[in-house]
C-alpha positions as CSV (number, residue, x, y, z in Angstrom):
1,M,-34.1,-18.6,-133.8
2,F,-32.7,-16.1,-136.3
3,D,-30.7,-13.0,-135.5
4,E,-31.7,-11.1,-138.6
5,S,-34.4,-8.5,-138.5
6,E,-37.9,-9.2,-139.7
7,S,-37.3,-7.0,-142.7
8,S,-34.2,-8.9,-143.7
9,L,-36.1,-12.2,-143.6
10,D,-38.9,-10.6,-145.7
11,H,-36.3,-9.5,-148.2
12,S,-34.8,-13.1,-148.4
13,F,-38.3,-14.5,-148.9
14,E,-39.1,-11.9,-151.5
15,K,-35.9,-12.7,-153.4
16,L,-36.7,-16.4,-153.2
17,M,-40.2,-15.9,-154.7
18,V,-38.8,-13.7,-157.5
19,V,-36.2,-16.4,-158.5
20,S,-38.8,-19.1,-158.2
21,A,-41.2,-17.2,-160.5
22,C,-38.5,-16.6,-163.0
23,V,-37.4,-20.3,-163.1
24,K,-41.0,-21.5,-163.3
25,M,-42.0,-19.0,-166.1
26,G,-38.8,-19.8,-168.0
27,G,-39.5,-23.5,-167.8
28,S,-43.1,-23.7,-168.9
29,G,-44.4,-20.2,-169.3
30,V,-47.3,-21.0,-166.9
31,M,-47.4,-20.2,-163.2
32,T,-48.4,-23.1,-160.9
33,E,-48.9,-23.3,-157.2
34,W,-45.7,-23.1,-155.1
35,K,-46.4,-26.4,-153.5
36,D,-46.6,-28.1,-156.9
37,I,-43.1,-27.3,-157.9
38,P,-41.2,-30.6,-158.6
39,M,-38.4,-31.5,-156.2
40,E,-35.7,-31.2,-158.9
41,L,-36.9,-27.7,-159.9
42,L,-37.1,-26.6,-156.3
43,L,-33.5,-27.7,-155.6
44,R,-32.5,-25.9,-158.7
45,I,-34.1,-22.7,-157.4
46,V,-32.5,-22.9,-154.0
47,S,-29.1,-23.4,-155.7
48,L,-29.5,-19.9,-157.1
49,V,-30.1,-18.0,-153.8
50,D,-28.1,-17.5,-150.7
51,D,-28.2,-19.8,-147.6
52,R,-30.4,-17.5,-145.7
53,S,-33.1,-17.8,-148.4
54,V,-32.7,-21.5,-148.4
55,I,-33.5,-21.6,-144.7
56,V,-36.5,-19.4,-145.3
57,A,-37.6,-21.7,-148.1
58,S,-37.6,-24.7,-145.9
59,G,-40.3,-23.1,-143.8
60,V,-42.7,-22.2,-146.7
61,C,-44.6,-25.5,-146.6
62,S,-44.1,-29.1,-145.6
63,G,-43.4,-30.1,-149.3
64,W,-40.6,-27.5,-149.6
65,R,-39.3,-28.5,-146.2
66,D,-39.0,-32.2,-147.0
67,A,-37.5,-31.6,-150.5
68,I,-34.9,-29.2,-149.2
69,C,-34.0,-31.3,-146.2
70,W,-33.5,-34.3,-148.3
71,G,-31.8,-32.6,-151.2
72,L,-29.6,-30.0,-149.6
73,T,-25.9,-31.1,-149.4
74,R,-24.1,-27.8,-148.8
75,L,-24.8,-25.1,-146.2
76,S,-22.9,-22.1,-144.8
77,L,-24.0,-20.3,-141.6
78,S,-21.0,-17.9,-141.5
79,W,-23.4,-15.0,-142.2
80,C,-25.0,-15.6,-138.8
81,K,-23.5,-13.0,-136.4
82,K,-25.6,-14.0,-133.3
83,N,-27.2,-17.2,-132.0
84,M,-25.4,-19.5,-134.5
85,N,-25.4,-22.2,-131.8
86,N,-29.2,-22.2,-131.6
87,L,-29.5,-22.2,-135.4
88,V,-27.3,-25.2,-135.7
89,L,-29.3,-27.0,-133.0
90,S,-32.5,-26.3,-134.9
91,L,-31.4,-27.0,-138.5
92,T,-29.0,-29.9,-138.4
93,P,-31.6,-32.5,-137.4
94,K,-33.6,-31.5,-140.5
95,F,-30.7,-31.2,-142.9
96,S,-29.3,-34.6,-142.3
97,K,-27.9,-35.1,-145.8
98,L,-25.4,-32.3,-145.5
99,Q,-21.9,-33.1,-146.9
100,V,-20.4,-29.6,-146.6
101,L,-21.1,-27.4,-143.6
102,V,-19.3,-24.1,-143.0
103,L,-19.6,-22.6,-139.5
104,R,-16.7,-20.2,-139.7
105,Q,-17.3,-17.2,-137.4
106,D,-15.9,-13.8,-136.4
107,K,-17.0,-14.2,-132.8
108,S,-16.9,-17.6,-131.2
109,Q,-20.5,-18.8,-130.8
110,L,-20.5,-22.5,-131.2
111,Q,-20.6,-24.8,-128.2
112,D,-20.2,-28.6,-127.8
113,N,-23.9,-29.3,-128.0
114,A,-24.1,-27.9,-131.5
115,V,-21.2,-30.1,-132.8
116,Q,-22.7,-33.1,-131.0
117,T,-26.0,-32.5,-132.8
118,I,-24.1,-32.4,-136.1
119,A,-22.4,-35.7,-135.3
120,N,-25.7,-37.3,-134.3
121,Y,-27.6,-36.4,-137.4
122,C,-25.2,-35.5,-140.3
123,H,-23.3,-38.7,-140.8
124,D,-22.5,-37.9,-144.4
125,V,-20.5,-34.7,-143.7
126,K,-17.2,-34.7,-145.6
127,D,-16.2,-31.0,-145.3
128,L,-16.6,-29.2,-142.0
129,D,-15.3,-25.8,-141.0
130,L,-15.3,-25.0,-137.3
131,S,-12.6,-22.4,-137.4
132,K,-12.3,-19.8,-134.6
133,S,-14.6,-21.9,-132.3
134,F,-12.4,-21.5,-129.2
135,K,-15.3,-22.4,-126.9
136,L,-15.4,-26.0,-128.2
137,T,-13.8,-28.7,-126.0
138,D,-12.6,-32.3,-126.6
139,R,-16.2,-33.4,-126.4
140,S,-16.7,-32.0,-129.9
141,L,-13.8,-34.0,-131.4
142,H,-15.0,-37.2,-129.7
143,A,-18.5,-36.7,-131.1
144,L,-17.2,-36.1,-134.6
145,A,-15.0,-39.2,-134.3
146,H,-18.0,-41.4,-133.7
147,G,-20.6,-39.6,-135.9
148,C,-18.7,-38.3,-138.9
149,P,-16.3,-41.0,-140.0
150,N,-16.4,-39.8,-143.7
151,L,-14.7,-36.5,-143.0
152,I,-12.3,-35.6,-145.8
153,K,-11.8,-31.9,-144.9
154,L,-11.7,-30.5,-141.4
155,N,-10.8,-26.9,-140.4
156,I,-10.4,-26.4,-136.7
157,S,-7.9,-23.5,-136.9
158,G,-8.1,-21.3,-133.9
159,C,-9.8,-23.9,-131.8
160,S,-7.3,-23.5,-129.0
161,A,-9.1,-25.6,-126.4
162,F,-8.7,-29.0,-128.1
163,S,-6.1,-31.4,-126.6
164,D,-3.7,-33.6,-128.5
165,T,-5.2,-36.7,-127.1
166,A,-8.6,-35.7,-128.5
167,L,-7.1,-35.0,-131.9
168,A,-5.3,-38.3,-131.9
169,Y,-8.6,-40.0,-131.0
170,L,-10.3,-38.3,-133.9
171,S,-7.6,-39.5,-136.4
172,D,-8.2,-43.1,-135.3
173,F,-11.8,-42.9,-136.6
174,C,-11.6,-40.3,-139.4
175,R,-9.0,-42.0,-141.5
176,K,-10.2,-40.5,-144.8
177,L,-8.9,-37.1,-144.0
178,K,-7.1,-35.4,-146.8
179,T,-7.2,-31.7,-145.6
180,L,-6.6,-30.7,-142.0
181,N,-6.2,-27.1,-140.8
182,L,-4.7,-26.9,-137.3
183,C,-3.3,-23.4,-137.5
184,G,-3.1,-22.0,-134.0
185,C,-4.1,-25.2,-132.3
186,T,-1.1,-25.1,-130.0
187,K,-2.4,-27.7,-127.5
188,A,-3.8,-30.1,-130.0
189,A,-0.9,-30.1,-132.5
190,S,1.8,-32.0,-130.5
191,D,4.3,-34.6,-131.7
192,S,2.1,-37.4,-130.2
193,A,-0.9,-36.2,-132.1
194,L,1.1,-35.9,-135.4
195,K,2.3,-39.4,-134.8
196,A,-1.3,-40.6,-134.6
197,I,-2.2,-38.6,-137.7
198,G,0.8,-40.0,-139.6
199,Y,-0.3,-43.6,-138.7
200,N,-4.0,-43.2,-139.3
201,C,-4.5,-40.6,-142.0
202,T,-2.3,-41.9,-144.8
203,Q,-4.3,-40.1,-147.5
204,L,-3.5,-36.7,-146.1
205,Q,-2.6,-34.1,-148.7
206,Y,-3.0,-30.7,-147.0
207,L,-1.9,-29.9,-143.4
208,N,-1.6,-26.4,-141.8
209,L,0.5,-26.4,-138.6
210,G,1.1,-22.7,-138.6
211,W,2.2,-21.3,-135.2
212,C,2.0,-24.7,-133.5
213,E,5.1,-24.0,-131.5
214,N,5.2,-27.4,-129.8
215,V,5.7,-29.3,-133.0
216,S,9.3,-30.7,-133.4
217,D,11.1,-32.9,-135.8
218,I,9.6,-36.0,-134.2
219,G,6.1,-35.0,-135.3
220,V,7.0,-33.8,-138.8
221,M,9.1,-36.8,-139.5
222,S,6.1,-39.0,-138.5
223,L,4.0,-37.2,-141.0
224,A,6.6,-37.5,-143.7
225,Y,6.9,-41.3,-143.2
226,G,3.1,-41.9,-142.8
227,C,1.6,-39.4,-145.3
228,P,3.6,-39.8,-148.6
229,D,0.9,-37.9,-150.6
230,L,1.4,-34.6,-148.8
231,R,1.1,-31.8,-151.3
232,I,0.8,-28.7,-149.0
233,L,2.4,-28.3,-145.6
234,D,2.5,-25.1,-143.6
235,L,5.1,-25.1,-140.8
236,C,5.3,-21.3,-140.4
237,G,6.3,-20.5,-136.9
238,C,7.2,-24.0,-135.9
239,V,10.4,-22.8,-134.4
240,L,11.6,-26.2,-133.1
241,I,12.0,-28.0,-136.4
242,T,15.4,-28.5,-138.0
243,D,16.8,-29.8,-141.2
244,A,15.8,-33.3,-140.2
245,S,12.1,-32.5,-140.9
246,V,12.7,-31.0,-144.3
247,V,15.0,-33.9,-145.3
248,A,12.4,-36.4,-144.3
249,L,9.8,-34.5,-146.4
250,A,12.1,-34.3,-149.4
251,N,12.8,-38.0,-149.3
252,N,9.3,-39.3,-148.7
253,C,6.8,-36.8,-149.9
254,L,7.6,-36.6,-153.6
255,H,4.4,-34.8,-154.5
256,L,5.1,-31.9,-152.2
257,Q,4.1,-28.6,-154.0
258,S,3.9,-26.0,-151.2
259,L,6.0,-25.7,-148.0
260,G,5.9,-22.9,-145.5
261,L,9.0,-22.4,-143.3
262,Y,8.5,-18.9,-142.2
263,Y,10.6,-18.1,-139.1
264,C,12.0,-21.6,-138.9
265,Q,15.4,-20.3,-138.2
266,N,17.0,-23.7,-137.5
267,I,16.7,-24.5,-141.2
268,T,20.1,-24.5,-143.1
269,D,21.4,-25.2,-146.6
270,R,21.2,-28.9,-145.9
271,A,17.4,-28.9,-146.0
272,I,17.3,-26.8,-149.2
273,Y,19.8,-29.0,-151.0
274,A,17.7,-32.0,-149.9
275,L,14.6,-30.5,-151.6
276,A,16.6,-29.7,-154.8
277,H,18.2,-33.2,-155.0
278,S,14.9,-34.9,-154.3
279,R,13.4,-33.1,-157.3
280,V,16.3,-34.2,-159.5
281,K,16.1,-37.8,-158.3
282,N,12.4,-37.9,-158.7
283,K,12.6,-36.7,-162.4
284,Q,15.3,-39.3,-163.2
285,S,13.2,-42.2,-161.8
286,V,10.1,-41.5,-163.9
287,W,9.3,-43.6,-166.9
288,E,9.2,-41.7,-170.2
289,S,5.4,-42.3,-170.6
290,V,4.6,-40.2,-167.5
291,K,7.4,-37.7,-167.9
292,N,5.2,-34.8,-168.7
293,R,3.1,-35.3,-165.6
294,Y,6.1,-35.1,-163.4
295,E,7.5,-32.1,-165.3
296,E,4.5,-30.2,-163.8
297,E,5.3,-31.4,-160.3
298,G,7.8,-30.2,-157.8
299,L,7.7,-27.3,-155.4
300,K,5.5,-24.4,-156.6
301,N,5.5,-22.4,-153.4
302,L,8.1,-22.0,-150.7
303,N,8.2,-19.5,-147.9
304,I,11.6,-19.2,-146.3
305,S,11.1,-15.7,-144.9
306,Q,13.3,-15.1,-141.8
307,C,15.3,-18.3,-142.4
308,T,18.5,-16.2,-142.1
309,A,20.9,-19.1,-142.1
310,L,20.3,-19.9,-145.8
311,T,22.9,-19.0,-148.4
312,P,22.3,-18.0,-152.1
313,P,24.0,-21.1,-153.7
314,A,21.6,-23.5,-151.9
315,V,18.4,-21.5,-152.7
316,Q,19.6,-21.0,-156.3
317,A,20.1,-24.7,-156.7
318,L,16.5,-25.3,-155.6
319,C,15.2,-22.6,-157.9
320,D,17.1,-24.3,-160.8
321,S,15.6,-27.7,-160.0
322,C,12.0,-26.4,-159.5
323,P,11.1,-24.1,-162.4
324,A,7.7,-23.3,-160.8
325,L,9.4,-21.3,-158.1
326,H,9.4,-17.7,-159.1
327,T,11.1,-14.5,-157.8
328,C,10.0,-12.4,-160.8
329,P,7.4,-9.5,-160.3
330,G,3.8,-10.7,-160.2
331,R,4.7,-14.3,-159.8
332,H,6.4,-14.5,-156.4
333,S,6.1,-18.1,-155.2
334,L,9.5,-18.1,-153.5
335,I,9.1,-15.8,-150.5
336,I,12.4,-14.6,-149.1
337,S,11.5,-11.5,-147.2
338,G,13.8,-10.8,-144.2
339,C,16.7,-12.7,-145.9
340,L,18.8,-9.9,-147.3
341,N,21.6,-12.3,-148.2
342,L,19.3,-14.0,-150.8
343,T,18.6,-11.0,-153.0
344,S,20.9,-12.5,-155.7
345,V,18.7,-15.5,-156.1
346,H,16.6,-15.4,-159.3
347,C,14.3,-17.8,-161.1
348,A,14.8,-18.9,-164.7
349,C,12.4,-16.4,-166.2
350,A,13.9,-13.5,-164.3
351,V,17.3,-14.4,-165.7
352,Q,15.9,-14.7,-169.2
353,A,14.2,-11.3,-168.8
354,H,17.6,-9.8,-167.7
355,R,19.3,-11.3,-170.7
356,A,16.7,-10.0,-173.1
357,T,17.0,-6.5,-171.7
358,N,20.8,-6.7,-172.2
359,N,20.4,-7.9,-175.7
360,V,18.0,-5.0,-176.6
361,Q,20.4,-2.5,-175.1
362,A,23.3,-4.1,-177.0
363,H,21.5,-3.6,-180.3
């Protein structure tokens, strides 16, 4: 079942025993039988070791197995370089209380039967990372839709085989999603899928659409209208979008903090002024009692690299209205690489530093 060598497993078991002994001795000063460790103490022990050791611990005895299977809520198998699919098939029926499951991989190993097993047994999963699983098909998304309706965070970046109809189907059942990573999902991330997400997943706060080249204004505008709480949106490489997308985001997503527009060369000053004016309008509409909270809001990160149509006055206006955007060394949150005409744009602290230097020189 495991791909590690026997010596590696022995090392994990040895480490587990050492930690267990330390915790037990620290608690009472008296060693007891391993099987007599209270469930709360055992779960405290396994929280101190790596996930490989946790799996080893579940095989020590039936008492440990039952305690860990009922108490374990977080598990990562990203360390598994071979046979991850078999490991998932073996473990998930036992670890049915999992809420966070990380199956990120360097080499695609997961198959649909593993995800179907997760959906069949782990109904409490809220955070699932399946990134780089390009062997998975729509059957996996359909299984998750029916078996894991409490998903809040889903990472399927690099899962290039998923279709947009399957993604739309998932959104109809997993309506609690707040974080969704679709980077590189060129087939799944279409305008029709984004329409469904905008309609169903109204609590969405983070969405990565990097390099989803089929996304156009229709899809982004659907998100802007349906997901007003969007905080982070990555549209890098979405070459079809225009100012209309950014204007819709500026007018409807007033909590937007991070926006990636790398290589979106159809973006012009109109979009940037819309972001700047939205920030000003938002500040003016706030009651005095919550003014401080809104002072901390506004764009904090903006990537407009290779957006060569933008001019310095527009970008400077946005910088002036969003003080969290920085061009100064060490705090670059306004990324303008590839835009040589924007080198004159500076954030407030960069201007203040320049003035301070001039004053010193004058004295």
